[in-house]
C-alpha positions in Angstrom: 110.6 139.2 84.5 110.1 137.3 81.3 112.4 136.5 78.3 111.3 136.5 74.7 110.7 133.0 73.4 113.4 133.3 70.7 116.0 134.3 73.3 114.8 131.6 75.6 115.4 129.0 72.9 118.8 130.5 72.1 119.9 130.1 75.7 118.8 126.5 75.8 120.3 125.4 72.5 122.8 122.5 72.3 124.0 120.2 69.5 121.8 117.2 69.0 124.5 114.7 70.0 127.8 114.4 71.8 129.0 114.5 75.4 126.6 111.7 76.4 128.2 111.2 79.8 127.8 114.9 80.7 124.1 114.8 79.7 123.5 111.7 81.9 125.2 113.4 84.8 123.1 116.5 84.4 119.9 114.5 84.3 121.0 112.8 87.5 121.8 116.0 89.3 118.6 117.7 88.1 116.5 114.8 89.5 118.4 115.1 92.8 117.7 118.8 92.8 113.9 118.4 92.6 114.1 119.9 89.1 114.7 123.3 90.6 117.1 125.5 88.5 118.8 127.3 91.4 119.2 124.0 93.4 120.5 122.4 90.2 123.1 125.2 89.9 124.2 124.6 93.5 124.5 120.8 92.9 126.8 121.3 90.0 128.9 123.7 92.1 129.1 121.0 94.8 130.1 118.5 92.2 133.1 120.6 91.1 134.0 121.2 94.8 133.8 117.6 96.0 135.3 115.8 93.0 139.1 116.0 92.4 139.1 119.0 90.0 142.1 121.4 89.6 142.5 124.9 88.3 145.4 125.2 85.9 146.6 127.6 83.2 148.1 124.7 81.2 145.2 122.3 80.7 145.6 119.2 78.5 144.3 119.2 75.0 140.7 118.0 74.7 139.8 117.2 71.1 136.5 115.3 70.9 133.5 115.4 73.3 135.4 118.2 75.1 132.9 118.4 78.0 133.1 114.6 78.7 136.9 114.8 78.4 137.0 117.6 81.0 134.4 116.3 83.5 135.4 112.6 83.5 139.0 112.2 82.2 141.3 115.2 82.7 139.5 117.3 85.3 142.0 120.1 84.8 141.3 123.5 83.3 140.8 127.2 83.8 137.7 129.4 84.2 136.3 128.9 80.6 136.4 125.1 81.0 134.4 125.3 84.2 131.9 127.9 83.0 131.3 126.1 79.7 130.7 122.7 81.2 128.4 124.3 83.8 126.3 125.9 81.0 126.3 122.7 79.0 124.8 120.7 81.9 122.3 123.4 82.6 121.1 123.6 79.0 121.0 119.8 78.7 118.2 119.7 81.2 116.3 122.6 79.7 117.6 125.5 81.9 118.5 128.7 80.0 122.1 129.4 80.7 124.9 131.5 79.2 128.7 132.1 79.6 129.7 135.6 80.7 133.2 137.0 80.2 134.9 139.9 81.7 137.8 140.7 84.0 138.7 139.8 87.5 141.5 141.4 89.4 143.9 144.1 88.4 146.6 146.3 90.0 145.9 149.7 91.6 148.2 152.5 90.5 148.1 155.1 93.3 149.9 157.8 91.3 147.3 157.8 88.5 144.4 156.7 90.8 143.5 154.0 88.2 143.2 150.2 88.1 145.5 148.5 85.6 143.7 145.6 84.0 145.5 143.2 81.6 144.3 140.5 79.3 145.5 137.9 81.7 143.0 139.2 84.2 140.2 137.9 81.9 137.7 135.7 83.6 134.6 133.7 82.6 131.6 132.7 84.7 128.0 131.5 84.1 124.4 132.7 84.6 121.1 130.9 84.5 117.7 132.3 83.8 115.0 131.9 86.4 111.5 133.1 85.5 110.5 135.9 87.8 114.0 136.4 89.1 116.1 137.1 85.9 119.7 136.1 85.5 121.4 134.5 88.5 125.2 134.3 88.6 127.2 131.2 89.3 131.0 131.1 89.2 132.2 127.5 89.0 135.8 128.5 89.4 135.1 129.6 92.9 134.1 126.0 93.8 137.5 124.7 92.6 139.9 127.6 93.2 138.5 130.2 95.5 141.9 131.9 95.5 141.4 132.8 91.9 138.3 134.7 92.8 139.6 136.3 96.0 143.1 137.2 95.0 143.3 137.7 91.2 145.6 135.9 88.9 148.9 137.7 89.9 148.5 137.2 93.6 147.4 133.6 93.1 150.5 132.8 91.1 152.8 134.5 93.6 151.2 132.6 96.5 151.3 129.3 94.7 147.5 129.0 94.4 146.2 125.8 92.8 148.1 126.2 89.6 149.4 123.0 88.1 152.7 123.1 86.2 155.6 125.5 86.2 155.2 129.3 86.1 156.8 130.6 82.9 160.2 132.2 83.3 159.1 135.4 81.4 156.3 135.9 83.9 158.6 135.4 86.9 161.1 137.9 85.5 158.3 140.4 84.9 157.3 140.3 88.5 160.8 141.1 89.8 161.3 144.6 91.3 163.3 146.1 88.4 161.2 144.8 85.5 158.0 145.5 87.4 159.0 149.2 88.0 160.0 149.6 84.3 156.7 148.1 83.2 154.7 150.2 85.5 156.6 153.4 84.4 155.9 152.6 80.7 152.2 151.9 81.5 151.9 155.2 83.4 153.4 157.0 80.4 151.0 155.2 78.0 148.1 156.1 80.3 149.0 159.8 80.3 149.4 159.8 76.5 145.9 158.3 76.2 144.4 160.7 78.7 146.2 163.9 77.6 146.4 163.4 73.8 144.2 160.6 72.4 141.2 161.7 74.7 141.9 165.4 74.4 138.4 166.7 74.0 136.9 170.2 73.6 136.2 170.7 77.3 139.7 169.8 78.3 141.1 172.0 75.6 139.1 175.0 76.9 140.1 174.4 80.5 143.8 174.0 79.5 143.7 177.3 77.4 142.1 179.2 80.3 144.7 178.0 82.7 147.5 178.8 80.2 146.3 182.3 79.2 144.2 183.3 82.2 141.1 184.1 80.0 138.2 182.2 78.5 138.1 184.6 75.6 138.6 182.7 72.3 140.1 185.8 70.6 142.8 186.4 73.2 143.5 182.6 73.4 144.1 182.6 69.6 146.4 185.7 69.9 148.3 183.9 72.6 148.7 180.7 70.5 149.9 182.7 67.5 152.3 184.6 69.6 153.7 181.4 71.1 154.0 179.9 67.6 155.8 183.0 66.3 158.3 183.0 69.2 158.9 179.3 68.7 159.5 179.9 64.9 162.0 182.7 65.6 163.8 180.6 68.1 164.1 177.6 65.7 165.1 180.0 62.9 167.9 181.4 65.1 169.1 178.0 66.0 169.0 176.9 62.4 170.9 180.0 61.2 173.5 179.5 64.0 174.2 175.9 62.9 174.1 176.8 59.2 177.1 179.2 59.4 179.6 177.9 56.8 182.7 176.3 58.3 185.9 178.3 57.9 188.8 176.7 55.9 192.4 176.8 57.4 193.3 179.9 55.3 190.3 181.9 56.6 191.1 180.9 60.2 194.7 182.2 59.7 193.4 185.4 58.2 191.2 186.0 61.3 194.2 185.4 63.5 196.1 188.0 61.5 193.3 190.5 61.8 193.2 190.1 65.6 197.0 190.8 65.8 196.7 193.9 63.7 193.7 195.2 65.8 196.0 194.9 68.8 198.5 197.1 67.0 195.9 199.7 66.2 195.0 198.7 62.6 191.4 197.4 61.9 190.2 196.4 58.5 187.3 198.4 57.2 184.1 197.0 55.8 184.6 196.3 52.1 188.3 196.6 52.3 190.2 193.8 50.6 193.3 192.1 52.0 195.7 193.9 49.6 194.1 197.4 50.2 194.3 196.8 53.9 198.0 195.9 53.7 198.7 199.0 51.6 197.0 201.3 54.1 199.0 199.7 57.0 202.2 200.1 55.0 201.5 203.8 54.4 201.2 204.4 58.1 203.9 201.9 59.4 206.7 201.0 56.9 208.3 198.2 59.0 204.9 196.5 59.8 203.6 197.2 56.2 206.6 195.3 54.6 205.9 192.2 56.7 202.2 192.4 56.1 202.5 192.8 52.3 204.5 189.6 52.2 202.0 187.8 54.3 199.0 189.1 52.2 200.7 188.1 48.9 201.3 184.6 50.2 197.7 184.5 51.6 196.2 185.5 48.2 198.5 183.0 46.4 197.4 180.1 48.7 193.7 180.9 49.6 192.7 181.7 46.0 194.8 179.3 44.1 191.8 177.0 43.3 193.6 173.9 44.6 191.3 171.1 45.8 193.9 169.8 48.3 195.5 172.0 50.9 199.2 172.8 50.2 200.5 172.0 53.7 204.0 173.4 53.3 202.5 176.7 52.0 200.0 176.7 54.9 202.7 176.1 57.5 204.8 178.9 56.0 201.9 181.3 56.2 201.2 180.3 59.8 204.9 180.9 60.7 204.9 184.3 59.1 201.8 185.4 61.0 203.2 184.2 64.2 206.4 186.2 63.7 204.6 189.4 62.8 
């Protein structure tokens, strides 16, 4: 396996100056390794393992000569610090190397049969190029905090791990039973939305339509869809019409009460028959009842069609009393 010369040069490139201590350390380890790239990689891993380095999610700020600051002053950092310093030392002795980023860990969701991977599961490691063998992987974090590699970030935090500093309160709350179940429920809903709506492709559509209508015929599927839409439209129209019925005013409510009492006495108002005509017809058949009804109808017409904006409460109470006494 060979690499193009331009890509080889790219994976060896470094600034002309800076981080002098790290360059000197790399030269020393390279000489001790017999100038063999793989042995050199193992020597750097041993250096991280044997020296007092710590894995932390809250490293100190490193402003100038960051690699020197990390390797010889602070010695605290997370995966990117270890991977980048490893690659720097490799390149400083002419070994092609690169940083690789991805994800490590995750949480299996059995209901959906998927693995939930978050941004905090991000991880960085290194690879070196060896002629005839290709890219060989080294993960310097494993030399310092093997728990990070074996457990993943969540389990490592829960078990204490090698994290330096206090775990944020928001993270601890998020790992409690209630908040964790709420978060998982929301993520399951989001996953189903992505799977069922955002990624709803033609094959899934055809399969769903066949299950729904029992046929793969496009014609009958369209007929079924149109029928379902029509039924939905009629249902919505009926509900809309039901709620759009005009509200009755107090006079109309009293009139309906009066009509019910008259039906019980054998008199039903005909379609198109006005209140006065109705009262006259009742009076022609029943003098005693007609006299009372005519008085009520006169008062009803006087109050209901007066054009007043505000209700005349005394008049309304009088009308209610007369209907009650009928």
